[in-house]
PDB file of N, CA, C and O in Angstrom:
ATOM      1  N   MET A   1     -22.413   6.067 -52.345  1.00  0.00           N
ATOM      2  CA  MET A   1     -23.390   4.781 -53.083  1.00  0.00           C
ATOM      3  C   MET A   1     -23.497   3.688 -52.228  1.00  0.00           C
ATOM      4  O   MET A   1     -22.613   3.337 -51.447  1.00  0.00           O
ATOM      5  N   PHE A   2     -24.748   3.066 -52.398  1.00  0.00           N
ATOM      6  CA  PHE A   2     -25.634   2.352 -51.515  1.00  0.00           C
ATOM      7  C   PHE A   2     -25.677   1.337 -51.851  1.00  0.00           C
ATOM      8  O   PHE A   2     -26.343   1.205 -52.877  1.00  0.00           O
ATOM      9  N   ALA A   3     -24.999  -0.080 -51.223  1.00  0.00           N
ATOM     10  CA  ALA A   3     -25.398  -1.353 -51.550  1.00  0.00           C
ATOM     11  C   ALA A   3     -26.212  -2.415 -50.599  1.00  0.00           C
ATOM     12  O   ALA A   3     -25.732  -2.883 -49.567  1.00  0.00           O
ATOM     13  N   PRO A   4     -27.518  -2.723 -51.106  1.00  0.00           N
ATOM     14  CA  PRO A   4     -28.154  -3.166 -49.474  1.00  0.00           C
ATOM     15  C   PRO A   4     -27.169  -4.844 -49.460  1.00  0.00           C
ATOM     16  O   PRO A   4     -26.830  -5.285 -50.558  1.00  0.00           O
ATOM     17  N   LEU A   5     -26.916  -5.384 -48.593  1.00  0.00           N
ATOM     18  CA  LEU A   5     -25.912  -6.974 -48.545  1.00  0.00           C
ATOM     19  C   LEU A   5     -26.832  -6.981 -47.329  1.00  0.00           C
ATOM     20  O   LEU A   5     -27.191  -6.163 -46.482  1.00  0.00           O
ATOM     21  N   ASP A   6     -27.122  -8.653 -47.704  1.00  0.00           N
ATOM     22  CA  ASP A   6     -27.452  -9.338 -46.906  1.00  0.00           C
ATOM     23  C   ASP A   6     -25.949 -10.086 -45.961  1.00  0.00           C
ATOM     24  O   ASP A   6     -25.509 -11.215 -46.179  1.00  0.00           O
ATOM     25  N   LEU A   7     -25.510  -9.312 -45.144  1.00  0.00           N
ATOM     26  CA  LEU A   7     -24.223  -9.854 -44.154  1.00  0.00           C
ATOM     27  C   LEU A   7     -23.724 -11.367 -43.782  1.00  0.00           C
ATOM     28  O   LEU A   7     -22.575 -11.794 -43.666  1.00  0.00           O
ATOM     29  N   ALA A   8     -25.206 -12.147 -43.611  1.00  0.00           N
ATOM     30  CA  ALA A   8     -25.495 -14.073 -43.157  1.00  0.00           C
ATOM     31  C   ALA A   8     -24.684 -14.335 -44.304  1.00  0.00           C
ATOM     32  O   ALA A   8     -23.501 -14.677 -44.338  1.00  0.00           O
ATOM     33  N   ALA A   9     -25.661 -14.082 -45.441  1.00  0.00           N
ATOM     34  CA  ALA A   9     -24.548 -14.999 -46.432  1.00  0.00           C
ATOM     35  C   ALA A   9     -23.561 -15.041 -47.060  1.00  0.00           C
ATOM     36  O   ALA A   9     -23.049 -13.922 -47.036  1.00  0.00           O
ATOM     37  N   GLN A  10     -22.866 -15.871 -47.749  1.00  0.00           N
ATOM     38  CA  GLN A  10     -21.045 -16.228 -47.689  1.00  0.00           C
ATOM     39  C   GLN A  10     -21.290 -15.651 -49.254  1.00  0.00           C
ATOM     40  O   GLN A  10     -22.330 -15.584 -49.909  1.00  0.00           O
ATOM     41  N   GLY A  11     -20.240 -15.354 -49.507  1.00  0.00           N
ATOM     42  CA  GLY A  11     -20.126 -14.961 -51.211  1.00  0.00           C
ATOM     43  C   GLY A  11     -19.401 -14.010 -51.169  1.00  0.00           C
ATOM     44  O   GLY A  11     -18.800 -13.648 -50.157  1.00  0.00           O
ATOM     45  N   MET A  12     -19.336 -13.277 -52.658  1.00  0.00           N
ATOM     46  CA  MET A  12     -18.639 -12.395 -53.286  1.00  0.00           C
ATOM     47  C   MET A  12     -19.780 -11.520 -53.829  1.00  0.00           C
ATOM     48  O   MET A  12     -20.648 -12.038 -54.531  1.00  0.00           O
ATOM     49  N   LEU A  13     -19.806 -10.296 -53.548  1.00  0.00           N
ATOM     50  CA  LEU A  13     -20.275  -8.827 -54.641  1.00  0.00           C
ATOM     51  C   LEU A  13     -19.648  -8.180 -54.986  1.00  0.00           C
ATOM     52  O   LEU A  13     -18.946  -7.670 -54.113  1.00  0.00           O
ATOM     53  N   THR A  14     -19.405  -7.712 -56.402  1.00  0.00           N
ATOM     54  CA  THR A  14     -19.342  -6.212 -57.036  1.00  0.00           C
ATOM     55  C   THR A  14     -20.232  -5.468 -57.164  1.00  0.00           C
ATOM     56  O   THR A  14     -21.445  -5.666 -57.222  1.00  0.00           O
ATOM     57  N   THR A  15     -19.568  -4.467 -57.219  1.00  0.00           N
ATOM     58  CA  THR A  15     -20.676  -2.819 -57.070  1.00  0.00           C
ATOM     59  C   THR A  15     -20.360  -2.036 -57.821  1.00  0.00           C
ATOM     60  O   THR A  15     -19.327  -2.499 -58.304  1.00  0.00           O
ATOM     61  N   PRO A  16     -20.561  -1.089 -58.285  1.00  0.00           N
ATOM     62  CA  PRO A  16     -19.986   0.077 -58.586  1.00  0.00           C
ATOM     63  C   PRO A  16     -19.083   0.911 -57.584  1.00  0.00           C
ATOM     64  O   PRO A  16     -19.482   1.199 -56.456  1.00  0.00           O
ATOM     65  N   LEU A  17     -17.700   1.322 -58.127  1.00  0.00           N
ATOM     66  CA  LEU A  17     -16.962   2.660 -56.571  1.00  0.00           C
ATOM     67  C   LEU A  17     -17.689   3.675 -56.972  1.00  0.00           C
ATOM     68  O   LEU A  17     -17.743   3.611 -58.201  1.00  0.00           O
ATOM     69  N   VAL A  18     -18.414   4.790 -56.488  1.00  0.00           N
ATOM     70  CA  VAL A  18     -18.904   6.353 -56.681  1.00  0.00           C
ATOM     71  C   VAL A  18     -17.660   6.820 -56.162  1.00  0.00           C
ATOM     72  O   VAL A  18     -17.302   6.281 -55.115  1.00  0.00           O
ATOM     73  N   GLY A  19     -16.981   7.623 -56.605  1.00  0.00           N
ATOM     74  CA  GLY A  19     -16.613   9.045 -56.410  1.00  0.00           C
ATOM     75  C   GLY A  19     -17.124   9.892 -55.709  1.00  0.00           C
ATOM     76  O   GLY A  19     -18.355   9.917 -55.702  1.00  0.00           O
ATOM     77  N   ASN A  20     -16.195  11.121 -54.672  1.00  0.00           N
ATOM     78  CA  ASN A  20     -17.415  11.691 -53.787  1.00  0.00           C
ATOM     79  C   ASN A  20     -18.061  12.829 -54.912  1.00  0.00           C
ATOM     80  O   ASN A  20     -18.955  13.623 -54.618  1.00  0.00           O
ATOM     81  N   ASN A  21     -17.314  12.714 -56.456  1.00  0.00           N
ATOM     82  CA  ASN A  21     -18.290  13.434 -57.250  1.00  0.00           C
ATOM     83  C   ASN A  21     -19.206  13.063 -58.437  1.00  0.00           C
ATOM     84  O   ASN A  21     -19.466  13.587 -59.520  1.00  0.00           O
ATOM     85  N   ALA A  22     -19.689  11.640 -57.613  1.00  0.00           N
ATOM     86  CA  ALA A  22     -20.782  10.744 -57.948  1.00  0.00           C
ATOM     87  C   ALA A  22     -21.015  10.107 -59.141  1.00  0.00           C
ATOM     88  O   ALA A  22     -22.089   9.809 -59.666  1.00  0.00           O
ATOM     89  N   ALA A  23     -19.370   9.855 -59.679  1.00  0.00           N
ATOM     90  CA  ALA A  23     -19.086   9.531 -60.823  1.00  0.00           C
ATOM     91  C   ALA A  23     -18.305   8.130 -60.519  1.00  0.00           C
ATOM     92  O   ALA A  23     -17.396   7.958 -59.706  1.00  0.00           O
ATOM     93  N   ILE A  24     -18.958   7.093 -61.470  1.00  0.00           N
ATOM     94  CA  ILE A  24     -18.326   5.632 -61.041  1.00  0.00           C
ATOM     95  C   ILE A  24     -16.782   5.965 -61.657  1.00  0.00           C
ATOM     96  O   ILE A  24     -16.475   6.398 -62.767  1.00  0.00           O
ATOM     97  N   VAL A  25     -15.859   5.566 -60.404  1.00  0.00           N
ATOM     98  CA  VAL A  25     -14.552   5.286 -60.759  1.00  0.00           C
ATOM     99  C   VAL A  25     -13.794   3.908 -60.948  1.00  0.00           C
ATOM    100  O   VAL A  25     -12.575   3.786 -61.067  1.00  0.00           O
ATOM    101  N   GLY A  26     -14.604   3.034 -60.953  1.00  0.00           N
ATOM    102  CA  GLY A  26     -14.029   1.510 -60.972  1.00  0.00           C
ATOM    103  C   GLY A  26     -15.307   0.798 -60.072  1.00  0.00           C
ATOM    104  O   GLY A  26     -16.437   1.261 -60.226  1.00  0.00           O
ATOM    105  N   ASN A  27     -15.073  -0.392 -59.088  1.00  0.00           N
ATOM    106  CA  ASN A  27     -15.317  -1.229 -58.774  1.00  0.00           C
ATOM    107  C   ASN A  27     -15.198  -1.773 -57.470  1.00  0.00           C
ATOM    108  O   ASN A  27     -14.049  -1.494 -57.129  1.00  0.00           O
ATOM    109  N   VAL A  28     -15.802  -2.450 -56.472  1.00  0.00           N
ATOM    110  CA  VAL A  28     -15.712  -2.578 -55.201  1.00  0.00           C
ATOM    111  C   VAL A  28     -16.516  -3.742 -55.056  1.00  0.00           C
ATOM    112  O   VAL A  28     -17.737  -3.894 -55.019  1.00  0.00           O
ATOM    113  N   ILE A  29     -15.144  -4.870 -54.951  1.00  0.00           N
ATOM    114  CA  ILE A  29     -15.522  -6.146 -54.454  1.00  0.00           C
ATOM    115  C   ILE A  29     -15.906  -6.637 -52.744  1.00  0.00           C
ATOM    116  O   ILE A  29     -15.000  -6.942 -51.969  1.00  0.00           O
ATOM    117  N   ILE A  30     -16.819  -6.646 -52.490  1.00  0.00           N
ATOM    118  CA  ILE A  30     -17.653  -7.075 -51.363  1.00  0.00           C
ATOM    119  C   ILE A  30     -17.540  -8.675 -51.360  1.00  0.00           C
ATOM    120  O   ILE A  30     -18.085  -9.420 -52.175  1.00  0.00           O
ATOM    121  N   THR A  31     -16.510  -9.160 -50.000  1.00  0.00           N
ATOM    122  CA  THR A  31     -16.430 -10.706 -49.532  1.00  0.00           C
ATOM    123  C   THR A  31     -17.100 -10.613 -47.865  1.00  0.00           C
ATOM    124  O   THR A  31     -16.892  -9.868 -46.907  1.00  0.00           O
ATOM    125  N   VAL A  32     -18.051 -11.864 -48.136  1.00  0.00           N
ATOM    126  CA  VAL A  32     -18.289 -11.968 -46.935  1.00  0.00           C
ATOM    127  C   VAL A  32     -18.136 -13.835 -47.041  1.00  0.00           C
ATOM    128  O   VAL A  32     -18.686 -14.595 -47.838  1.00  0.00           O
ATOM    129  N   ALA A  33     -17.180 -14.145 -45.915  1.00  0.00           N
ATOM    130  CA  ALA A  33     -16.405 -15.399 -45.839  1.00  0.00           C
ATOM    131  C   ALA A  33     -15.978 -15.786 -44.693  1.00  0.00           C
ATOM    132  O   ALA A  33     -15.047 -15.078 -44.309  1.00  0.00           O
ATOM    133  N   ALA A  34     -16.432 -17.104 -43.551  1.00  0.00           N
ATOM    134  CA  ALA A  34     -16.095 -17.713 -42.155  1.00  0.00           C
ATOM    135  C   ALA A  34     -15.811 -16.535 -41.522  1.00  0.00           C
ATOM    136  O   ALA A  34     -14.682 -16.190 -41.173  1.00  0.00           O
ATOM    137  N   GLY A  35     -17.412 -15.551 -41.279  1.00  0.00           N
ATOM    138  CA  GLY A  35     -17.064 -14.782 -40.497  1.00  0.00           C
ATOM    139  C   GLY A  35     -16.640 -13.358 -40.512  1.00  0.00           C
ATOM    140  O   GLY A  35     -16.962 -12.623 -39.578  1.00  0.00           O
ATOM    141  N   GLN A  36     -15.706 -12.778 -41.847  1.00  0.00           N
ATOM    142  CA  GLN A  36     -15.032 -11.985 -42.042  1.00  0.00           C
ATOM    143  C   GLN A  36     -15.525 -11.483 -43.220  1.00  0.00           C
ATOM    144  O   GLN A  36     -15.864 -12.029 -44.270  1.00  0.00           O
ATOM    145  N   LEU A  37     -15.490  -9.707 -42.650  1.00  0.00           N
ATOM    146  CA  LEU A  37     -16.187  -8.953 -44.141  1.00  0.00           C
ATOM    147  C   LEU A  37     -14.991  -8.430 -44.895  1.00  0.00           C
ATOM    148  O   LEU A  37     -14.320  -7.819 -44.062  1.00  0.00           O
ATOM    149  N   THR A  38     -14.400  -8.377 -46.078  1.00  0.00           N
ATOM    150  CA  THR A  38     -13.041  -7.705 -46.732  1.00  0.00           C
ATOM    151  C   THR A  38     -13.938  -6.852 -48.054  1.00  0.00           C
ATOM    152  O   THR A  38     -14.878  -7.307 -48.706  1.00  0.00           O
ATOM    153  N   VAL A  39     -13.450  -5.825 -48.146  1.00  0.00           N
ATOM    154  CA  VAL A  39     -14.247  -4.804 -49.074  1.00  0.00           C
ATOM    155  C   VAL A  39     -13.012  -4.609 -49.925  1.00  0.00           C
ATOM    156  O   VAL A  39     -11.981  -4.738 -49.266  1.00  0.00           O
ATOM    157  N   THR A  40     -12.804  -4.301 -51.363  1.00  0.00           N
ATOM    158  CA  THR A  40     -11.604  -4.530 -51.707  1.00  0.00           C
ATOM    159  C   THR A  40     -12.111  -3.211 -53.161  1.00  0.00           C
ATOM    160  O   THR A  40     -12.870  -3.457 -54.099  1.00  0.00           O
ATOM    161  N   CYS A  41     -11.581  -2.234 -52.957  1.00  0.00           N
ATOM    162  CA  CYS A  41     -11.815  -1.078 -54.216  1.00  0.00           C
ATOM    163  C   CYS A  41     -10.355  -1.365 -55.143  1.00  0.00           C
ATOM    164  O   CYS A  41      -9.166  -1.452 -54.834  1.00  0.00           O
ATOM    165  N   GLN A  42     -11.265  -1.478 -56.682  1.00  0.00           N
ATOM    166  CA  GLN A  42     -10.660  -1.352 -57.908  1.00  0.00           C
ATOM    167  C   GLN A  42     -11.032  -0.048 -58.544  1.00  0.00           C
ATOM    168  O   GLN A  42     -12.072   0.054 -59.196  1.00  0.00           O
ATOM    169  N   PRO A  43     -10.236   0.912 -58.374  1.00  0.00           N
ATOM    170  CA  PRO A  43     -10.204   1.994 -59.216  1.00  0.00           C
ATOM    171  C   PRO A  43     -10.065   2.145 -60.784  1.00  0.00           C
ATOM    172  O   PRO A  43      -8.946   1.693 -61.027  1.00  0.00           O
ATOM    173  N   ALA A  44     -10.412   2.391 -61.490  1.00  0.00           N
ATOM    174  CA  ALA A  44     -10.585   2.171 -63.425  1.00  0.00           C
ATOM    175  C   ALA A  44      -8.907   2.561 -63.303  1.00  0.00           C
ATOM    176  O   ALA A  44      -8.270   3.114 -62.406  1.00  0.00           O
ATOM    177  N   PRO A  45      -8.456   1.933 -64.806  1.00  0.00           N
ATOM    178  CA  PRO A  45      -7.401   2.242 -65.081  1.00  0.00           C
ATOM    179  C   PRO A  45      -6.776   3.911 -65.547  1.00  0.00           C
ATOM    180  O   PRO A  45      -7.189   4.568 -66.503  1.00  0.00           O
ATOM    181  N   GLY A  46      -5.824   4.272 -64.692  1.00  0.00           N
ATOM    182  CA  GLY A  46      -5.388   5.627 -64.774  1.00  0.00           C
ATOM    183  C   GLY A  46      -6.267   6.436 -63.485  1.00  0.00           C
ATOM    184  O   GLY A  46      -6.304   7.666 -63.510  1.00  0.00           O
ATOM    185  N   LEU A  47      -6.702   5.962 -62.791  1.00  0.00           N
ATOM    186  CA  LEU A  47      -7.426   6.958 -61.408  1.00  0.00           C
ATOM    187  C   LEU A  47      -6.637   6.033 -60.135  1.00  0.00           C
ATOM    188  O   LEU A  47      -6.493   4.811 -60.117  1.00  0.00           O
ATOM    189  N   THR A  48      -6.229   6.937 -59.195  1.00  0.00           N
ATOM    190  CA  THR A  48      -5.822   7.097 -58.210  1.00  0.00           C
ATOM    191  C   THR A  48      -7.242   7.293 -56.894  1.00  0.00           C
ATOM    192  O   THR A  48      -8.055   8.205 -56.740  1.00  0.00           O
ATOM    193  N   ALA A  49      -7.028   5.975 -56.126  1.00  0.00           N
ATOM    194  CA  ALA A  49      -7.925   7.378 -54.375  1.00  0.00           C
ATOM    195  C   ALA A  49      -7.166   7.544 -54.196  1.00  0.00           C
ATOM    196  O   ALA A  49      -6.091   7.010 -54.469  1.00  0.00           O
ATOM    197  N   THR A  50      -7.694   9.055 -53.206  1.00  0.00           N
ATOM    198  CA  THR A  50      -6.805   9.860 -52.484  1.00  0.00           C
ATOM    199  C   THR A  50      -7.159   9.213 -50.943  1.00  0.00           C
ATOM    200  O   THR A  50      -6.363   9.172 -50.005  1.00  0.00           O
ATOM    201  N   ARG A  51      -8.808   8.633 -50.935  1.00  0.00           N
ATOM    202  CA  ARG A  51      -9.365   8.674 -49.589  1.00  0.00           C
ATOM    203  C   ARG A  51     -10.063   7.917 -49.818  1.00  0.00           C
ATOM    204  O   ARG A  51     -10.887   8.251 -50.668  1.00  0.00           O
ATOM    205  N   GLU A  52     -10.180   6.639 -49.314  1.00  0.00           N
ATOM    206  CA  GLU A  52     -11.443   5.635 -49.483  1.00  0.00           C
ATOM    207  C   GLU A  52     -11.739   5.027 -47.661  1.00  0.00           C
ATOM    208  O   GLU A  52     -10.952   5.164 -46.724  1.00  0.00           O
ATOM    209  N   PHE A  53     -13.048   4.392 -47.633  1.00  0.00           N
ATOM    210  CA  PHE A  53     -13.393   3.862 -46.598  1.00  0.00           C
ATOM    211  C   PHE A  53     -15.036   3.675 -47.460  1.00  0.00           C
ATOM    212  O   PHE A  53     -15.592   4.150 -48.451  1.00  0.00           O
ATOM    213  N   PHE A  54     -15.379   2.541 -46.217  1.00  0.00           N
ATOM    214  CA  PHE A  54     -16.641   1.994 -46.416  1.00  0.00           C
ATOM    215  C   PHE A  54     -17.715   2.440 -44.873  1.00  0.00           C
ATOM    216  O   PHE A  54     -17.221   3.104 -43.962  1.00  0.00           O
ATOM    217  N   THR A  55     -18.530   2.164 -44.845  1.00  0.00           N
ATOM    218  CA  THR A  55     -19.480   2.449 -43.390  1.00  0.00           C
ATOM    219  C   THR A  55     -20.527   1.052 -44.001  1.00  0.00           C
ATOM    220  O   THR A  55     -20.710   0.642 -45.148  1.00  0.00           O
ATOM    221  N   LEU A  56     -20.990   0.658 -42.870  1.00  0.00           N
ATOM    222  CA  LEU A  56     -22.219  -0.414 -43.018  1.00  0.00           C
ATOM    223  C   LEU A  56     -23.270   0.293 -41.854  1.00  0.00           C
ATOM    224  O   LEU A  56     -23.082   0.921 -40.812  1.00  0.00           O
ATOM    225  N   PHE A  57     -24.413  -0.137 -42.570  1.00  0.00           N
ATOM    226  CA  PHE A  57     -25.856   0.596 -41.665  1.00  0.00           C
ATOM    227  C   PHE A  57     -26.646  -0.660 -41.666  1.00  0.00           C
ATOM    228  O   PHE A  57     -26.595  -1.621 -42.433  1.00  0.00           O
ATOM    229  N   PRO A  58     -27.529  -0.386 -40.432  1.00  0.00           N
ATOM    230  CA  PRO A  58     -28.465  -1.274 -40.384  1.00  0.00           C
ATOM    231  C   PRO A  58     -29.524  -1.709 -41.188  1.00  0.00           C
ATOM    232  O   PRO A  58     -29.963  -2.823 -41.470  1.00  0.00           O
ATOM    233  N   SER A  59     -29.819  -0.601 -41.482  1.00  0.00           N
ATOM    234  CA  SER A  59     -30.908  -0.603 -42.148  1.00  0.00           C
ATOM    235  C   SER A  59     -31.108   0.982 -43.095  1.00  0.00           C
ATOM    236  O   SER A  59     -30.893   2.058 -42.537  1.00  0.00           O
ATOM    237  N   LEU A  60     -31.474   0.910 -44.339  1.00  0.00           N
ATOM    238  CA  LEU A  60     -31.789   2.416 -45.301  1.00  0.00           C
ATOM    239  C   LEU A  60     -32.305   3.484 -44.597  1.00  0.00           C
ATOM    240  O   LEU A  60     -32.093   4.666 -44.867  1.00  0.00           O
ATOM    241  N   ASP A  61     -33.113   2.984 -43.520  1.00  0.00           N
ATOM    242  CA  ASP A  61     -33.924   4.048 -42.079  1.00  0.00           C
ATOM    243  C   ASP A  61     -32.550   4.805 -41.376  1.00  0.00           C
ATOM    244  O   ASP A  61     -32.520   6.014 -41.605  1.00  0.00           O
ATOM    245  N   SER A  62     -31.719   4.420 -40.777  1.00  0.00           N
ATOM    246  CA  SER A  62     -30.564   4.284 -40.243  1.00  0.00           C
ATOM    247  C   SER A  62     -29.787   5.636 -40.624  1.00  0.00           C
ATOM    248  O   SER A  62     -29.537   6.525 -39.810  1.00  0.00           O
ATOM    249  N   ILE A  63     -29.472   5.656 -41.868  1.00  0.00           N
ATOM    250  CA  ILE A  63     -28.587   6.515 -42.699  1.00  0.00           C
ATOM    251  C   ILE A  63     -29.588   7.969 -42.328  1.00  0.00           C
ATOM    252  O   ILE A  63     -30.755   8.304 -42.532  1.00  0.00           O
ATOM    253  N   GLN A  64     -28.383   8.566 -41.675  1.00  0.00           N
ATOM    254  CA  GLN A  64     -28.921  10.011 -41.648  1.00  0.00           C
ATOM    255  C   GLN A  64     -27.750  11.489 -42.648  1.00  0.00           C
ATOM    256  O   GLN A  64     -28.003  12.691 -42.722  1.00  0.00           O
ATOM    257  N   THR A  65     -26.873  10.934 -43.080  1.00  0.00           N
ATOM    258  CA  THR A  65     -26.492  12.103 -43.356  1.00  0.00           C
ATOM    259  C   THR A  65     -25.374  10.882 -45.090  1.00  0.00           C
ATOM    260  O   THR A  65     -25.049   9.697 -45.160  1.00  0.00           O
ATOM    261  N   LEU A  66     -25.241  11.845 -45.880  1.00  0.00           N
ATOM    262  CA  LEU A  66     -23.974  11.381 -47.278  1.00  0.00           C
ATOM    263  C   LEU A  66     -23.131  11.970 -47.333  1.00  0.00           C
ATOM    264  O   LEU A  66     -22.280  11.774 -48.200  1.00  0.00           O
ATOM    265  N   ASN A  67     -23.030  12.980 -46.378  1.00  0.00           N
ATOM    266  CA  ASN A  67     -21.344  13.942 -45.981  1.00  0.00           C
ATOM    267  C   ASN A  67     -20.288  12.827 -46.104  1.00  0.00           C
ATOM    268  O   ASN A  67     -20.269  11.876 -45.322  1.00  0.00           O
ATOM    269  N   VAL A  68     -19.594  12.945 -46.904  1.00  0.00           N
ATOM    270  CA  VAL A  68     -18.309  12.271 -46.463  1.00  0.00           C
ATOM    271  C   VAL A  68     -17.683  12.171 -45.470  1.00  0.00           C
ATOM    272  O   VAL A  68     -17.366  11.099 -44.954  1.00  0.00           O
ATOM    273  N   ASP A  69     -17.214  14.079 -44.753  1.00  0.00           N
ATOM    274  CA  ASP A  69     -16.747  14.440 -44.042  1.00  0.00           C
ATOM    275  C   ASP A  69     -17.126  13.668 -42.539  1.00  0.00           C
ATOM    276  O   ASP A  69     -16.360  13.113 -41.750  1.00  0.00           O
ATOM    277  N   LEU A  70     -18.615  13.860 -42.470  1.00  0.00           N
ATOM    278  CA  LEU A  70     -19.194  13.643 -41.401  1.00  0.00           C
ATOM    279  C   LEU A  70     -19.074  11.863 -41.178  1.00  0.00           C
ATOM    280  O   LEU A  70     -18.571  11.416 -40.147  1.00  0.00           O
ATOM    281  N   LEU A  71     -19.644  10.872 -42.369  1.00  0.00           N
ATOM    282  CA  LEU A  71     -19.609   9.760 -42.069  1.00  0.00           C
ATOM    283  C   LEU A  71     -18.128   9.376 -42.047  1.00  0.00           C
ATOM    284  O   LEU A  71     -17.855   8.178 -42.115  1.00  0.00           O
ATOM    285  N   ALA A  72     -17.249  10.186 -41.968  1.00  0.00           N
ATOM    286  CA  ALA A  72     -15.740   9.374 -41.635  1.00  0.00           C
ATOM    287  C   ALA A  72     -15.514   9.081 -40.476  1.00  0.00           C
ATOM    288  O   ALA A  72     -14.598   8.273 -40.321  1.00  0.00           O
ATOM    289  N   GLY A  73     -16.267   9.624 -39.147  1.00  0.00           N
ATOM    290  CA  GLY A  73     -15.803   8.760 -38.027  1.00  0.00           C
ATOM    291  C   GLY A  73     -16.593   7.593 -37.759  1.00  0.00           C
ATOM    292  O   GLY A  73     -16.689   7.587 -36.532  1.00  0.00           O
ATOM    293  N   GLN A  74     -17.183   6.649 -38.190  1.00  0.00           N
ATOM    294  CA  GLN A  74     -17.331   5.314 -38.632  1.00  0.00           C
ATOM    295  C   GLN A  74     -17.214   4.492 -39.945  1.00  0.00           C
ATOM    296  O   GLN A  74     -18.003   3.813 -40.602  1.00  0.00           O
ATOM    297  N   ALA A  75     -16.011   4.805 -40.048  1.00  0.00           N
ATOM    298  CA  ALA A  75     -15.488   4.473 -41.266  1.00  0.00           C
ATOM    299  C   ALA A  75     -15.113   3.416 -41.187  1.00  0.00           C
ATOM    300  O   ALA A  75     -15.072   3.088 -40.001  1.00  0.00           O
ATOM    301  N   LEU A  76     -14.604   2.188 -42.227  1.00  0.00           N
ATOM    302  CA  LEU A  76     -13.970   1.051 -42.097  1.00  0.00           C
ATOM    303  C   LEU A  76     -13.358   1.186 -42.996  1.00  0.00           C
ATOM    304  O   LEU A  76     -13.849   1.753 -43.972  1.00  0.00           O
ATOM    305  N   ARG A  77     -11.565   0.541 -43.019  1.00  0.00           N
ATOM    306  CA  ARG A  77     -11.302   0.714 -44.103  1.00  0.00           C
ATOM    307  C   ARG A  77     -11.071  -0.726 -44.932  1.00  0.00           C
ATOM    308  O   ARG A  77     -10.994  -1.839 -44.411  1.00  0.00           O
ATOM    309  N   PRO A  78     -10.987  -0.429 -46.269  1.00  0.00           N
ATOM    310  CA  PRO A  78     -11.231  -1.081 -47.180  1.00  0.00           C
ATOM    311  C   PRO A  78     -10.165  -2.415 -47.084  1.00  0.00           C
ATOM    312  O   PRO A  78      -9.333  -2.271 -46.188  1.00  0.00           O
ATOM    313  N   ALA A  79     -10.075  -3.418 -47.692  1.00  0.00           N
ATOM    314  CA  ALA A  79      -8.436  -4.410 -48.255  1.00  0.00           C
ATOM    315  C   ALA A  79      -8.016  -4.436 -46.624  1.00  0.00           C
ATOM    316  O   ALA A  79      -6.857  -4.098 -46.382  1.00  0.00           O
ATOM    317  N   HIS A  80      -8.831  -4.794 -45.541  1.00  0.00           N
ATOM    318  CA  HIS A  80      -8.772  -5.303 -44.289  1.00  0.00           C
ATOM    319  C   HIS A  80     -10.151  -6.421 -44.020  1.00  0.00           C
ATOM    320  O   HIS A  80     -11.217  -6.369 -44.633  1.00  0.00           O
ATOM    321  N   GLN A  81      -9.818  -7.324 -43.034  1.00  0.00           N
ATOM    322  CA  GLN A  81     -10.774  -8.188 -42.974  1.00  0.00           C
ATOM    323  C   GLN A  81     -11.355  -7.603 -41.428  1.00  0.00           C
ATOM    324  O   GLN A  81     -10.770  -7.192 -40.426  1.00  0.00           O
ATOM    325  N   HIS A  82     -12.469  -7.745 -41.700  1.00  0.00           N
ATOM    326  CA  HIS A  82     -13.396  -7.031 -40.542  1.00  0.00           C
ATOM    327  C   HIS A  82     -13.962  -8.297 -40.049  1.00  0.00           C
ATOM    328  O   HIS A  82     -14.431  -9.102 -40.853  1.00  0.00           O
ATOM    329  N   PRO A  83     -13.952  -8.543 -38.702  1.00  0.00           N
ATOM    330  CA  PRO A  83     -14.687  -9.716 -37.956  1.00  0.00           C
ATOM    331  C   PRO A  83     -16.334  -9.406 -38.391  1.00  0.00           C
ATOM    332  O   PRO A  83     -16.819  -8.456 -39.006  1.00  0.00           O
ATOM    333  N   GLU A  84     -17.060 -10.806 -37.709  1.00  0.00           N
ATOM    334  CA  GLU A  84     -18.395 -10.191 -38.012  1.00  0.00           C
ATOM    335  C   GLU A  84     -18.698  -9.399 -36.436  1.00  0.00           C
ATOM    336  O   GLU A  84     -19.837  -8.961 -36.600  1.00  0.00           O
ATOM    337  N   GLY A  85     -18.397  -9.125 -35.457  1.00  0.00           N
ATOM    338  CA  GLY A  85     -18.379  -8.792 -34.161  1.00  0.00           C
ATOM    339  C   GLY A  85     -18.723  -7.466 -34.461  1.00  0.00           C
ATOM    340  O   GLY A  85     -19.734  -6.981 -33.953  1.00  0.00           O
ATOM    341  N   LEU A  86     -17.913  -6.725 -35.327  1.00  0.00           N
ATOM    342  CA  LEU A  86     -17.897  -5.552 -36.296  1.00  0.00           C
ATOM    343  C   LEU A  86     -19.127  -4.948 -36.373  1.00  0.00           C
ATOM    344  O   LEU A  86     -19.559  -3.973 -35.759  1.00  0.00           O
ATOM    345  N   TRP A  87     -19.798  -5.867 -37.465  1.00  0.00           N
ATOM    346  CA  TRP A  87     -20.716  -5.478 -38.500  1.00  0.00           C
ATOM    347  C   TRP A  87     -21.750  -6.268 -37.632  1.00  0.00           C
ATOM    348  O   TRP A  87     -22.923  -6.351 -37.994  1.00  0.00           O
TER     349      TRP A  87
END
């Protein structure tokens, strides 16, 4: 799942949480505030995430793969604040 973001803008965005099987399995809340990025996953009731991460790309053209195993090397952890210099 890709959600274009303007990380220079302060605020909150809610977008679908998509599982590895391409099914929508909940929501992702993306918050940018005071130079911090926080991504929170909210699985649908009754579902449990066994692995979760997100990545940031400067543009859609810079995406080289959709394979989660290959993307895991540049993964950021949800539910943690990530300072502006990181992204």
